[in-house]
N, CA, C and O atoms as a Tinker XYZ file with bonds, in Angstrom:
   508  protein
     1  N     55.859000   15.391000  -33.260000    73     2
     2  CA    55.884000   16.830000  -32.980000    64     1     3
     3  C     56.656000   17.110000  -31.700000    63     2     4     5
     4  O     56.568000   16.369000  -30.721000    81     3
     5  N     57.410000   18.196000  -31.734000    73     3     6
     6  CA    58.111000   18.691000  -30.558000    64     5     7
     7  C     57.675000   20.134000  -30.339000    63     6     8     9
     8  O     57.750000   20.958000  -31.251000    81     7
     9  N     57.229000   20.431000  -29.148000    73     7    10
    10  CA    56.856000   21.799000  -28.817000    64     9    11
    11  C     57.963000   22.418000  -27.978000    63    10    12    13
    12  O     58.486000   21.793000  -27.055000    81    11
    13  N     58.310000   23.648000  -28.313000    73    11    14
    14  CA    59.387000   24.356000  -27.623000    64    13    15
    15  C     58.875000   25.691000  -27.107000    63    14    16    17
    16  O     58.188000   26.420000  -27.823000    81    15
    17  N     59.207000   26.005000  -25.873000    73    15    18
    18  CA    58.796000   27.267000  -25.275000    64    17    19
    19  C     60.016000   27.916000  -24.622000    63    18    20    21
    20  O     60.623000   27.346000  -23.715000    81    19
    21  N     60.366000   29.114000  -25.094000    73    19    22
    22  CA    61.479000   29.859000  -24.525000    64    21    23
    23  C     60.991000   30.770000  -23.405000    63    22    24    25
    24  O     59.827000   31.170000  -23.363000    81    23
    25  N     61.906000   31.084000  -22.505000    73    23    26
    26  CA    61.624000   32.053000  -21.446000    64    25    27
    27  C     62.928000   32.681000  -20.998000    63    26    28    29
    28  O     64.013000   32.182000  -21.297000    81    27
    29  N     62.803000   33.786000  -20.274000    73    27    30
    30  CA    63.971000   34.416000  -19.687000    64    29    31
    31  C     64.398000   35.711000  -20.329000    63    30    32    33
    32  O     65.262000   36.403000  -19.791000    81    31
    33  N     63.828000   36.060000  -21.452000    73    31    34
    34  CA    64.218000   37.307000  -22.098000    64    33    35
    35  C     63.653000   38.514000  -21.370000    63    34    36    37
    36  O     62.541000   38.476000  -20.842000    81    35
    37  N     64.431000   39.577000  -21.349000    73    35    38
    38  CA    63.993000   40.823000  -20.717000    64    37    39
    39  C     64.951000   41.928000  -21.073000    63    38    40    41
    40  O     65.899000   41.722000  -21.831000    81    39
    41  N     64.703000   43.113000  -20.522000    73    39    42
    42  CA    65.585000   44.258000  -20.689000    64    41    43
    43  C     66.724000   44.163000  -19.674000    63    42    44    45
    44  O     66.493000   43.934000  -18.487000    81    43
    45  N     67.945000   44.339000  -20.150000    73    43    46
    46  CA    69.113000   44.275000  -19.273000    64    45    47
    47  C     70.123000   45.324000  -19.733000    63    46    48    49
    48  O     70.167000   45.673000  -20.913000    81    47
    49  N     70.924000   45.820000  -18.813000    73    47    50
    50  CA    71.947000   46.801000  -19.171000    64    49    51
    51  C     73.164000   46.119000  -19.784000    63    50    52    53
    52  O     73.441000   44.952000  -19.512000    81    51
    53  N     73.869000   46.852000  -20.600000    73    51    54
    54  CA    75.106000   46.332000  -21.184000    64    53    55
    55  C     76.050000   45.878000  -20.075000    63    54    56    57
    56  O     76.190000   46.538000  -19.045000    81    55
    57  N     76.688000   44.748000  -20.309000    73    55    58
    58  CA    77.565000   44.157000  -19.305000    64    57    59
    59  C     76.871000   43.176000  -18.385000    63    58    60    61
    60  O     77.522000   42.448000  -17.635000    81    59
    61  N     75.561000   43.157000  -18.441000    73    59    62
    62  CA    74.789000   42.268000  -17.586000    64    61    63
    63  C     74.686000   40.859000  -18.134000    63    62    64    65
    64  O     75.267000   40.529000  -19.168000    81    63
    65  N     73.931000   40.035000  -17.419000    73    63    66
    66  CA    73.776000   38.624000  -17.772000    64    65    67
    67  C     72.306000   38.235000  -17.812000    63    66    68    69
    68  O     71.466000   38.829000  -17.135000    81    67
    69  N     72.022000   37.232000  -18.616000    73    67    70
    70  CA    70.693000   36.635000  -18.684000    64    69    71
    71  C     70.861000   35.150000  -18.931000    63    70    72    73
    72  O     71.846000   34.717000  -19.529000    81    71
    73  N     69.887000   34.365000  -18.465000    73    71    74
    74  CA    69.848000   32.962000  -18.832000    64    73    75
    75  C     68.513000   32.685000  -19.493000    63    74    76    77
    76  O     67.454000   32.846000  -18.887000    81    75
    77  N     68.582000   32.268000  -20.737000    73    75    78
    78  CA    67.380000   31.863000  -21.449000    64    77    79
    79  C     67.165000   30.370000  -21.245000    63    78    80    81
    80  O     68.115000   29.591000  -21.167000    81    79
    81  N     65.903000   29.993000  -21.160000    73    79    82
    82  CA    65.543000   28.587000  -21.009000    64    81    83
    83  C     64.628000   28.181000  -22.148000    63    82    84    85
    84  O     63.893000   28.996000  -22.706000    81    83
    85  N     64.692000   26.904000  -22.475000    73    83    86
    86  CA    63.832000   26.358000  -23.519000    64    85    87
    87  C     63.315000   25.008000  -23.032000    63    86    88    89
    88  O     64.094000   24.093000  -22.762000    81    87
    89  N     62.002000   24.898000  -22.925000    73    87    90
    90  CA    61.382000   23.656000  -22.472000    64    89    91
    91  C     60.825000   22.906000  -23.671000    63    90    92    93
    92  O     60.076000   23.465000  -24.472000    81    91
    93  N     61.197000   21.635000  -23.790000    73    91    94
    94  CA    60.723000   20.796000  -24.888000    64    93    95
    95  C     59.686000   19.816000  -24.375000    63    94    96    97
    96  O     59.813000   19.270000  -23.279000    81    95
    97  N     58.666000   19.604000  -25.175000    73    95    98
    98  CA    57.636000   18.614000  -24.847000    64    97    99
    99  C     57.151000   17.983000  -26.146000    63    98   100   101
   100  O     57.467000   18.454000  -27.239000    81    99
   101  N     56.386000   16.921000  -26.008000    73    99   102
   102  CA    55.885000   16.239000  -27.191000    64   101   103
   103  C     56.637000   14.950000  -27.415000    63   102   104   105
   104  O     56.587000   14.044000  -26.583000    81   103
   105  N     57.344000   14.857000  -28.549000    73   103   106
   106  CA    58.070000   13.628000  -28.887000    64   105   107
   107  C     59.397000   13.595000  -28.149000    63   106   108   109
   108  O     60.457000   13.520000  -28.770000    81   107
   109  N     59.340000   13.651000  -26.821000    73   107   110
   110  CA    60.558000   13.776000  -26.046000    64   109   111
   111  C     61.252000   12.454000  -25.799000    63   110   112   113
   112  O     62.279000   12.421000  -25.121000    81   111
   113  N     60.713000   11.347000  -26.338000    73   111   114
   114  CA    61.385000   10.080000  -26.148000    64   113   115
   115  C     62.496000    9.871000  -27.165000    63   114   116   117
   116  O     63.224000    8.880000  -27.091000    81   115
   117  N     62.637000   10.795000  -28.120000    73   115   118
   118  CA    63.711000   10.670000  -29.084000    64   117   119
   119  C     64.762000   11.716000  -28.803000    63   118   120   121
   120  O     64.492000   12.737000  -28.169000    81   119
   121  N     65.957000   11.454000  -29.278000    73   119   122
   122  CA    67.039000   12.403000  -29.058000    64   121   123
   123  C     66.993000   13.499000  -30.116000    63   122   124   125
   124  O     66.585000   13.258000  -31.252000    81   123
   125  N     67.410000   14.688000  -29.741000    73   123   126
   126  CA    67.508000   15.779000  -30.698000    64   125   127
   127  C     68.505000   16.813000  -30.205000    63   126   128   129
   128  O     68.632000   17.053000  -29.004000    81   127
   129  N     69.192000   17.403000  -31.123000    73   127   130
   130  CA    70.083000   18.515000  -30.798000    64   129   131
   131  C     69.244000   19.769000  -30.593000    63   130   132   133
   132  O     68.132000   19.883000  -31.109000    81   131
   133  N     69.793000   20.700000  -29.834000    73   131   134
   134  CA    69.102000   21.962000  -29.573000    64   133   135
   135  C     69.965000   23.118000  -30.061000    63   134   136   137
   136  O     71.181000   23.138000  -29.871000    81   135
   137  N     69.310000   24.063000  -30.685000    73   135   138
   138  CA    70.024000   25.237000  -31.153000    64   137   139
   139  C     69.354000   26.509000  -30.695000    63   138   140   141
   140  O     68.163000   26.531000  -30.385000    81   139
   141  N     70.134000   27.562000  -30.659000    73   139   142
   142  CA    69.635000   28.904000  -30.361000    64   141   143
   143  C     69.949000   29.798000  -31.553000    63   142   144   145
   144  O     71.072000   29.810000  -32.057000    81   143
   145  N     68.957000   30.535000  -31.990000    73   143   146
   146  CA    69.092000   31.499000  -33.063000    64   145   147
   147  C     68.558000   32.837000  -32.566000    63   146   148   149
   148  O     67.864000   32.897000  -31.550000    81   147
   149  N     68.881000   33.904000  -33.280000    73   147   150
   150  CA    68.346000   35.211000  -32.909000    64   149   151
   151  C     68.086000   36.033000  -34.167000    63   150   152   153
   152  O     68.711000   35.849000  -35.212000    81   151
   153  N     67.139000   36.940000  -34.015000    73   151   154
   154  CA    66.810000   37.837000  -35.106000    64   153   155
   155  C     66.667000   39.246000  -34.571000    63   154   156   157
   156  O     65.779000   39.532000  -33.769000    81   155
   157  N     67.545000   40.120000  -35.022000    73   155   158
   158  CA    67.504000   41.523000  -34.639000    64   157   159
   159  C     66.602000   42.278000  -35.615000    63   158   160   161
   160  O     66.386000   41.816000  -36.735000    81   159
   161  N     66.078000   43.424000  -35.206000    73   159   162
   162  CA    65.208000   44.197000  -36.096000    64   161   163
   163  C     65.896000   44.515000  -37.409000    63   162   164   165
   164  O     67.021000   45.013000  -37.431000    81   163
   165  N     65.210000   44.225000  -38.501000    73   163   166
   166  CA    65.737000   44.546000  -39.814000    64   165   167
   167  C     66.804000   43.608000  -40.323000    63   166   168   169
   168  O     67.381000   43.839000  -41.385000    81   167
   169  N     67.077000   42.532000  -39.565000    73   167   170
   170  CA    68.128000   41.595000  -39.962000    64   169   171
   171  C     67.560000   40.189000  -40.102000    63   170   172   173
   172  O     66.481000   39.886000  -39.591000    81   171
   173  N     68.294000   39.347000  -40.793000    73   171   174
   174  CA    67.888000   37.967000  -40.920000    64   173   175
   175  C     68.226000   37.204000  -39.640000    63   174   176   177
   176  O     69.108000   37.588000  -38.872000    81   175
   177  N     67.496000   36.121000  -39.443000    73   175   178
   178  CA    67.769000   35.295000  -38.272000    64   177   179
   179  C     69.140000   34.641000  -38.430000    63   178   180   181
   180  O     69.500000   34.182000  -39.514000    81   179
   181  N     69.903000   34.605000  -37.324000    73   179   182
   182  CA    71.240000   34.047000  -37.378000    64   181   183
   183  C     71.432000   32.994000  -36.292000    63   182   184   185
   184  O     70.781000   33.019000  -35.248000    81   183
   185  N     72.340000   32.075000  -36.569000    73   183   186
   186  CA    72.710000   31.045000  -35.613000    64   185   187
   187  C     73.489000   31.670000  -34.465000    63   186   188   189
   188  O     74.310000   32.564000  -34.673000    81   187
   189  N     73.224000   31.190000  -33.250000    73   187   190
   190  CA    73.952000   31.679000  -32.070000    64   189   191
   191  C     74.758000   30.552000  -31.426000    63   190   192   193
   192  O     75.965000   30.681000  -31.224000    81   191
   193  N     74.084000   29.451000  -31.109000    73   191   194
   194  CA    74.751000   28.352000  -30.406000    64   193   195
   195  C     73.953000   27.077000  -30.584000    63   194   196   197
   196  O     72.760000   27.118000  -30.887000    81   195
   197  N     74.614000   25.945000  -30.396000    73   195   198
   198  CA    73.922000   24.661000  -30.487000    64   197   199
   199  C     74.635000   23.643000  -29.619000    63   198   200   201
   200  O     75.824000   23.771000  -29.329000    81   199
   201  N     73.884000   22.625000  -29.209000    73   199   202
   202  CA    74.434000   21.556000  -28.376000    64   201   203
   203  C     73.852000   20.236000  -28.839000    63   202   204   205
   204  O     72.653000   20.123000  -29.093000    81   203
   205  N     74.712000   19.247000  -28.946000    73   203   206
   206  CA    74.259000   17.931000  -29.368000    64   205   207
   207  C     73.426000   17.266000  -28.285000    63   206   208   209
   208  O     73.388000   17.733000  -27.147000    81   207
   209  N     72.755000   16.169000  -28.642000    73   207   210
   210  CA    71.968000   15.431000  -27.657000    64   209   211
   211  C     72.844000   14.950000  -26.502000    63   210   212   213
   212  O     72.444000   15.011000  -25.340000    81   211
   213  N     74.034000   14.474000  -26.832000    73   211   214
   214  CA    74.933000   13.979000  -25.790000    64   213   215
   215  C     75.500000   15.096000  -24.930000    63   214   216   217
   216  O     75.988000   14.857000  -23.826000    81   215
   217  N     75.430000   16.314000  -25.445000    73   215   218
   218  CA    76.007000   17.438000  -24.713000    64   217   219
   219  C     77.498000   17.596000  -24.917000    63   218   220   221
   220  O     78.100000   18.544000  -24.413000    81   219
   221  N     78.098000   16.676000  -25.650000    73   219   222
   222  CA    79.537000   16.711000  -25.822000    64   221   223
   223  C     80.015000   17.607000  -26.946000    63   222   224   225
   224  O     81.205000   17.913000  -27.026000    81   223
   225  N     79.117000   18.031000  -27.812000    73   223   226
   226  CA    79.496000   18.907000  -28.925000    64   225   227
   227  C     78.760000   20.226000  -28.792000    63   226   228   229
   228  O     77.531000   20.275000  -28.740000    81   227
   229  N     79.536000   21.286000  -28.739000    73   227   230
   230  CA    78.990000   22.631000  -28.590000    64   229   231
   231  C     79.450000   23.485000  -29.763000    63   230   232   233
   232  O     80.570000   23.332000  -30.252000    81   231
   233  N     78.596000   24.370000  -30.204000    73   231   234
   234  CA    78.903000   25.219000  -31.340000    64   233   235
   235  C     78.459000   26.650000  -31.009000    63   234   236   237
   236  O     77.411000   26.864000  -30.400000    81   235
   237  N     79.277000   27.617000  -31.420000    73   235   238
   238  CA    78.950000   29.023000  -31.172000    64   237   239
   239  C     79.320000   29.868000  -32.386000    63   238   240   241
   240  O     80.286000   29.579000  -33.092000    81   239
   241  N     78.538000   30.911000  -32.613000    73   239   242
   242  CA    78.946000   31.905000  -33.590000    64   241   243
   243  C     80.088000   32.704000  -32.968000    63   242   244   245
   244  O     80.135000   32.876000  -31.750000    81   243
   245  N     80.997000   33.186000  -33.792000    73   243   246
   246  CA    82.195000   33.851000  -33.268000    64   245   247
   247  C     81.863000   35.029000  -32.353000    63   246   248   249
   248  O     82.575000   35.269000  -31.378000    81   247
   249  N     80.814000   35.752000  -32.649000    73   247   250
   250  CA    80.505000   36.980000  -31.907000    64   249   251
   251  C     80.097000   36.721000  -30.454000    63   250   252   253
   252  O     80.079000   37.653000  -29.650000    81   251
   253  N     79.769000   35.465000  -30.101000    73   251   254
   254  CA    79.349000   35.182000  -28.722000    64   253   255
   255  C     80.319000   34.258000  -27.992000    63   254   256   257
   256  O     80.129000   33.975000  -26.809000    81   255
   257  N     81.336000   33.794000  -28.671000    73   255   258
   258  CA    82.297000   32.885000  -28.033000    64   257   259
   259  C     82.954000   33.571000  -26.838000    63   258   260   261
   260  O     83.387000   34.720000  -26.922000    81   259
   261  N     83.017000   32.845000  -25.730000    73   259   262
   262  CA    83.587000   33.392000  -24.511000    64   261   263
   263  C     82.597000   34.166000  -23.668000    63   262   264   265
   264  O     82.891000   34.502000  -22.521000    81   263
   265  N     81.427000   34.454000  -24.218000    73   263   266
   266  CA    80.396000   35.186000  -23.456000    64   265   267
   267  C     79.147000   34.345000  -23.218000    63   266   268   269
   268  O     78.520000   34.451000  -22.164000    81   267
   269  N     78.787000   33.527000  -24.174000    73   267   270
   270  CA    77.572000   32.707000  -24.072000    64   269   271
   271  C     77.954000   31.252000  -23.844000    63   270   272   273
   272  O     78.985000   30.781000  -24.324000    81   271
   273  N     77.104000   30.549000  -23.102000    73   271   274
   274  CA    77.299000   29.124000  -22.867000    64   273   275
   275  C     75.968000   28.405000  -23.054000    63   274   276   277
   276  O     74.962000   28.768000  -22.445000    81   275
   277  N     75.976000   27.386000  -23.902000    73   275   278
   278  CA    74.778000   26.584000  -24.133000    64   277   279
   279  C     74.894000   25.307000  -23.315000    63   278   280   281
   280  O     75.977000   24.734000  -23.203000    81   279
   281  N     73.790000   24.865000  -22.749000    73   279   282
   282  CA    73.771000   23.633000  -21.961000    64   281   283
   283  C     72.389000   23.001000  -22.079000    63   282   284   285
   284  O     71.465000   23.591000  -22.638000    81   283
   285  N     72.266000   21.792000  -21.543000    73   283   286
   286  CA    70.975000   21.117000  -21.597000    64   285   287
   287  C     70.839000   20.141000  -20.441000    63   286   288   289
   288  O     71.826000   19.680000  -19.868000    81   287
   289  N     69.598000   19.842000  -20.116000    73   287   290
   290  CA    69.268000   18.851000  -19.093000    64   289   291
   291  C     68.320000   17.862000  -19.759000    63   290   292   293
   292  O     67.118000   18.112000  -19.839000    81   291
   293  N     68.845000   16.765000  -20.226000    73   291   294
   294  CA    68.024000   15.822000  -20.974000    64   293   295
   295  C     66.990000   15.125000  -20.096000    63   294   296   297
   296  O     65.936000   14.709000  -20.578000    81   295
   297  N     67.293000   15.000000  -18.818000    73   295   298
   298  CA    66.330000   14.347000  -17.929000    64   297   299
   299  C     65.030000   15.129000  -17.879000    63   298   300   301
   300  O     63.960000   14.555000  -17.678000    81   299
   301  N     65.124000   16.433000  -18.062000    73   299   302
   302  CA    63.936000   17.273000  -17.989000    64   301   303
   303  C     63.633000   17.938000  -19.324000    63   302   304   305
   304  O     62.711000   18.747000  -19.421000    81   303
   305  N     64.403000   17.601000  -20.351000    73   303   306
   306  CA    64.192000   18.146000  -21.689000    64   305   307
   307  C     64.202000   19.665000  -21.686000    63   306   308   309
   308  O     63.304000   20.311000  -22.227000    81   307
   309  N     65.220000   20.215000  -21.075000    73   307   310
   310  CA    65.422000   21.648000  -21.062000    64   309   311
   311  C     66.753000   21.979000  -21.751000    63   310   312   313
   312  O     67.698000   21.190000  -21.724000    81   311
   313  N     66.800000   23.151000  -22.362000    73   311   314
   314  CA    68.051000   23.683000  -22.869000    64   313   315
   315  C     68.195000   25.100000  -22.357000    63   314   316   317
   316  O     67.202000   25.780000  -22.094000    81   315
   317  N     69.434000   25.543000  -22.214000    73   315   318
   318  CA    69.696000   26.859000  -21.632000    64   317   319
   319  C     70.728000   27.609000  -22.470000    63   318   320   321
   320  O     71.573000   27.011000  -23.135000    81   319
   321  N     70.633000   28.914000  -22.417000    73   319   322
   322  CA    71.655000   29.771000  -23.013000    64   321   323
   323  C     72.027000   30.822000  -21.976000    63   322   324   325
   324  O     71.279000   31.770000  -21.736000    81   323
   325  N     73.181000   30.641000  -21.370000    73   323   326
   326  CA    73.690000   31.613000  -20.415000    64   325   327
   327  C     74.426000   32.697000  -21.184000    63   326   328   329
   328  O     75.373000   32.415000  -21.919000    81   327
   329  N     73.989000   33.931000  -21.012000    73   327   330
   330  CA    74.560000   35.041000  -21.763000    64   329   331
   331  C     75.181000   36.030000  -20.783000    63   330   332   333
   332  O     74.480000   36.624000  -19.963000    81   331
   333  N     76.483000   36.201000  -20.868000    73   331   334
   334  CA    77.214000   37.128000  -20.003000    64   333   335
   335  C     77.804000   38.255000  -20.836000    63   334   336   337
   336  O     77.891000   38.165000  -22.061000    81   335
   337  N     78.200000   39.300000  -20.159000    73   335   338
   338  CA    78.829000   40.463000  -20.823000    64   337   339
   339  C     78.008000   40.902000  -22.034000    63   338   340   341
   340  O     78.540000   41.085000  -23.128000    81   339
   341  N     76.741000   41.061000  -21.824000    73   339   342
   342  CA    75.841000   41.391000  -22.924000    64   341   343
   343  C     76.151000   42.760000  -23.507000    63   342   344   345
   344  O     76.553000   43.685000  -22.802000    81   343
   345  N     75.954000   42.860000  -24.806000    73   343   346
   346  CA    76.207000   44.084000  -25.555000    64   345   347
   347  C     74.919000   44.531000  -26.237000    63   346   348   349
   348  O     74.039000   43.706000  -26.484000    81   347
   349  N     74.792000   45.807000  -26.543000    73   347   350
   350  CA    73.585000   46.262000  -27.254000    64   349   351
   351  C     73.335000   45.492000  -28.547000    63   350   352   353
   352  O     72.187000   45.284000  -28.938000    81   351
   353  N     74.408000   45.072000  -29.206000    73   351   354
   354  CA    74.223000   44.328000  -30.461000    64   353   355
   355  C     73.692000   42.915000  -30.252000    63   354   356   357
   356  O     73.399000   42.219000  -31.224000    81   355
   357  N     73.564000   42.482000  -29.008000    73   355   358
   358  CA    72.926000   41.197000  -28.721000    64   357   359
   359  C     71.401000   41.326000  -28.674000    63   358   360   361
   360  O     70.696000   40.325000  -28.546000    81   359
   361  N     70.900000   42.544000  -28.777000    73   359   362
   362  CA    69.457000   42.754000  -28.758000    64   361   363
   363  C     68.805000   42.042000  -29.935000    63   362   364   365
   364  O     69.182000   42.252000  -31.088000    81   363
   365  N     67.828000   41.202000  -29.634000    73   363   366
   366  CA    67.171000   40.402000  -30.671000    64   365   367
   367  C     66.073000   39.564000  -30.038000    63   366   368   369
   368  O     65.967000   39.466000  -28.815000    81   367
   369  N     65.270000   38.969000  -30.888000    73   367   370
   370  CA    64.381000   37.893000  -30.440000    64   369   371
   371  C     65.176000   36.599000  -30.547000    63   370   372   373
   372  O     65.730000   36.282000  -31.599000    81   371
   373  N     65.225000   35.863000  -29.453000    73   371   374
   374  CA    65.991000   34.615000  -29.404000    64   373   375
   375  C     65.041000   33.433000  -29.512000    63   374   376   377
   376  O     64.021000   33.368000  -28.827000    81   375
   377  N     65.399000   32.499000  -30.388000    73   375   378
   378  CA    64.589000   31.318000  -30.635000    64   377   379
   379  C     65.383000   30.065000  -30.287000    63   378   380   381
   380  O     66.577000   29.981000  -30.578000    81   379
   381  N     64.725000   29.097000  -29.667000    73   379   382
   382  CA    65.341000   27.782000  -29.571000    64   381   383
   383  C     64.705000   26.888000  -30.625000    63   382   384   385
   384  O     63.574000   27.112000  -31.057000    81   383
   385  N     65.454000   25.874000  -31.025000    73   383   386
   386  CA    65.005000   24.992000  -32.091000    64   385   387
   387  C     65.531000   23.590000  -31.853000    63   386   388   389
   388  O     66.565000   23.399000  -31.212000    81   387
   389  N     64.806000   22.610000  -32.377000    73   387   390
   390  CA    65.176000   21.207000  -32.212000    64   389   391
   391  C     65.564000   20.602000  -33.560000    63   390   392   393
   392  O     64.845000   20.726000  -34.551000    81   391
   393  N     66.703000   19.956000  -33.564000    73   391   394
   394  CA    67.235000   19.263000  -34.739000    64   393   395
   395  C     67.103000   17.762000  -34.477000    63   394   396   397
   396  O     67.864000   17.196000  -33.692000    81   395
   397  N     66.130000   17.117000  -35.141000    73   395   398
   398  CA    65.870000   15.705000  -34.870000    64   397   399
   399  C     66.596000   14.776000  -35.829000    63   398   400   401
   400  O     66.483000   13.556000  -35.713000    81   399
   401  N     67.339000   15.339000  -36.775000    73   399   402
   402  CA    67.967000   14.495000  -37.790000    64   401   403
   403  C     69.459000   14.257000  -37.565000    63   402   404   405
   404  O     70.007000   13.282000  -38.078000    81   403
   405  N     70.124000   15.128000  -36.810000    73   403   406
   406  CA    71.552000   14.935000  -36.587000    64   405   407
   407  C     71.798000   13.746000  -35.669000    63   406   408   409
   408  O     70.969000   13.449000  -34.809000    81   407
   409  N     72.921000   13.063000  -35.839000    73   407   410
   410  CA    73.290000   11.994000  -34.904000    64   409   411
   411  C     73.438000   12.544000  -33.492000    63   410   412   413
   412  O     73.607000   13.751000  -33.318000    81   411
   413  N     73.377000   11.689000  -32.490000    73   411   414
   414  CA    73.373000   12.175000  -31.102000    64   413   415
   415  C     74.578000   13.023000  -30.707000    63   414   416   417
   416  O     74.480000   13.835000  -29.787000    81   415
   417  N     75.698000   12.854000  -31.375000    73   415   418
   418  CA    76.895000   13.590000  -30.985000    64   417   419
   419  C     77.140000   14.834000  -31.815000    63   418   420   421
   420  O     78.208000   15.441000  -31.728000    81   419
   421  N     76.149000   15.222000  -32.628000    73   419   422
   422  CA    76.318000   16.351000  -33.543000    64   421   423
   423  C     75.125000   17.285000  -33.427000    63   422   424   425
   424  O     74.037000   16.856000  -33.041000    81   423
   425  N     75.316000   18.543000  -33.754000    73   423   426
   426  CA    74.201000   19.490000  -33.821000    64   425   427
   427  C     74.354000   20.345000  -35.062000    63   426   428   429
   428  O     75.471000   20.649000  -35.481000    81   427
   429  N     73.245000   20.728000  -35.643000    73   427   430
   430  CA    73.278000   21.579000  -36.810000    64   429   431
   431  C     73.576000   23.019000  -36.446000    63   430   432   433
   432  O     73.387000   23.437000  -35.304000    81   431
   433  N     74.039000   23.767000  -37.419000    73   431   434
   434  CA    74.296000   25.190000  -37.223000    64   433   435
   435  C     73.572000   26.040000  -38.268000    63   434   436   437
   436  O     73.758000   27.255000  -38.324000    81   435
   437  N     72.758000   25.404000  -39.082000    73   435   438
   438  CA    72.001000   26.110000  -40.112000    64   437   439
   439  C     70.506000   25.970000  -39.858000    63   438   440   441
   440  O     70.045000   24.943000  -39.360000    81   439
   441  N     69.757000   27.006000  -40.203000    73   439   442
   442  CA    68.316000   26.992000  -39.949000    64   441   443
   443  C     67.632000   25.773000  -40.558000    63   442   444   445
   444  O     66.740000   25.188000  -39.944000    81   443
   445  N     68.050000   25.386000  -41.771000    73   443   446
   446  CA    67.350000   24.306000  -42.470000    64   445   447
   447  C     67.564000   22.951000  -41.799000    63   446   448   449
   448  O     66.888000   21.975000  -42.125000    81   447
   449  N     68.499000   22.900000  -40.870000    73   447   450
   450  CA    68.751000   21.650000  -40.160000    64   449   451
   451  C     67.813000   21.464000  -38.970000    63   450   452   453
   452  O     67.816000   20.414000  -38.327000    81   451
   453  N     67.016000   22.482000  -38.683000    73   451   454
   454  CA    66.137000   22.439000  -37.521000    64   453   455
   455  C     64.691000   22.279000  -37.945000    63   454   456   457
   456  O     64.220000   22.924000  -38.882000    81   455
   457  N     64.002000   21.405000  -37.234000    73   455   458
   458  CA    62.659000   21.011000  -37.625000    64   457   459
   459  C     61.564000   21.684000  -36.805000    63   458   460   461
   460  O     60.454000   21.890000  -37.296000    81   459
   461  N     61.870000   22.021000  -35.576000    73   459   462
   462  CA    60.874000   22.607000  -34.687000    64   461   463
   463  C     61.443000   23.864000  -34.045000    63   462   464   465
   464  O     62.628000   23.935000  -33.719000    81   463
   465  N     60.571000   24.854000  -33.870000    73   463   466
   466  CA    60.983000   26.163000  -33.369000    64   465   467
   467  C     60.053000   26.644000  -32.270000    63   466   468   469
   468  O     58.855000   26.363000  -32.282000    81   467
   469  N     60.618000   27.368000  -31.327000    73   467   470
   470  CA    59.815000   28.044000  -30.327000    64   469   471
   471  C     59.290000   29.363000  -30.867000    63   470   472   473
   472  O     59.551000   29.731000  -32.012000    81   471
   473  N     58.551000   30.064000  -30.028000    73   471   474
   474  CA    57.927000   31.317000  -30.448000    64   473   475
   475  C     58.855000   32.515000  -30.271000    63   474   476   477
   476  O     58.581000   33.597000  -30.792000    81   475
   477  N     59.934000   32.329000  -29.551000    73   475   478
   478  CA    60.910000   33.400000  -29.361000    64   477   479
   479  C     60.714000   34.154000  -28.066000    63   478   480   481
   480  O     59.607000   34.225000  -27.532000    81   479
   481  N     61.802000   34.717000  -27.567000    73   479   482
   482  CA    61.776000   35.553000  -26.374000    64   481   483
   483  C     62.653000   36.769000  -26.634000    63   482   484   485
   484  O     63.756000   36.647000  -27.166000    81   483
   485  N     62.157000   37.943000  -26.256000    73   483   486
   486  CA    62.847000   39.197000  -26.569000    64   485   487
   487  C     63.944000   39.481000  -25.551000    63   486   488   489
   488  O     63.716000   39.459000  -24.341000    81   487
   489  N     65.124000   39.743000  -26.064000    73   487   490
   490  CA    66.248000   40.205000  -25.235000    64   489   491
   491  C     66.621000   41.602000  -25.713000    63   490   492   493
   492  O     66.914000   41.811000  -26.890000    81   491
   493  N     66.606000   42.544000  -24.795000    73   491   494
   494  CA    66.963000   43.915000  -25.127000    64   493   495
   495  C     68.091000   44.354000  -24.206000    63   494   496   497
   496  O     67.959000   44.305000  -22.983000    81   495
   497  N     69.196000   44.782000  -24.796000    73   495   498
   498  CA    70.360000   45.217000  -24.030000    64   497   499
   499  C     70.512000   46.718000  -24.227000    63   498   500   501
   500  O     70.727000   47.191000  -25.343000    81   499
   501  N     70.398000   47.454000  -23.139000    73   499   502
   502  CA    70.511000   48.904000  -23.223000    64   501   503
   503  C     71.954000   49.333000  -22.986000    63   502   504   505
   504  O     72.693000   48.702000  -22.231000    81   503
   505  N     72.335000   50.415000  -23.645000    73   503   506
   506  CA    73.720000   50.916000  -23.518000    64   505   507
   507  C     73.861000   51.879000  -22.365000    63   506   508
   508  O     74.953000   52.391000  -22.118000    81   507
C-alpha cells in the first residue's frame, strides 16, 4: 500500500502561482512514478503531468505545457506540481497518484496506469 496526501490548493487570482505537494508513505521502499490529475466540476478527471521514478522523464498535457512543472524528491518521497500563469480553466480538484508498474524511467499518462490516489486538493482560480 502507498498512501498519498496532497496539499497546497487554495484560491488564487488568474496569473498567479501555486505549488502543490504530494507526500507518499507506506511501501516507499519501491520505486514508482508520480502523476497529477485534475477534475473540474461537471467534467471527467484528466491527466495533467507525470514524472518517472528517475525524474528523467516528464509528461504534460498540452494545456499546461510551459506553465506547469512537475518534480519530485525521492529522498523524502515527495512530488510537486508548480503551477504558474494560472487560468480560470485550471480550476479543479487536483489529485496525485502513484504508478508502481512502470519501469523506473517511464511514467503513465492514463488513469488505469495508476494504482494509488490521494484525496485531492482544491485549486480555484478567479478571473
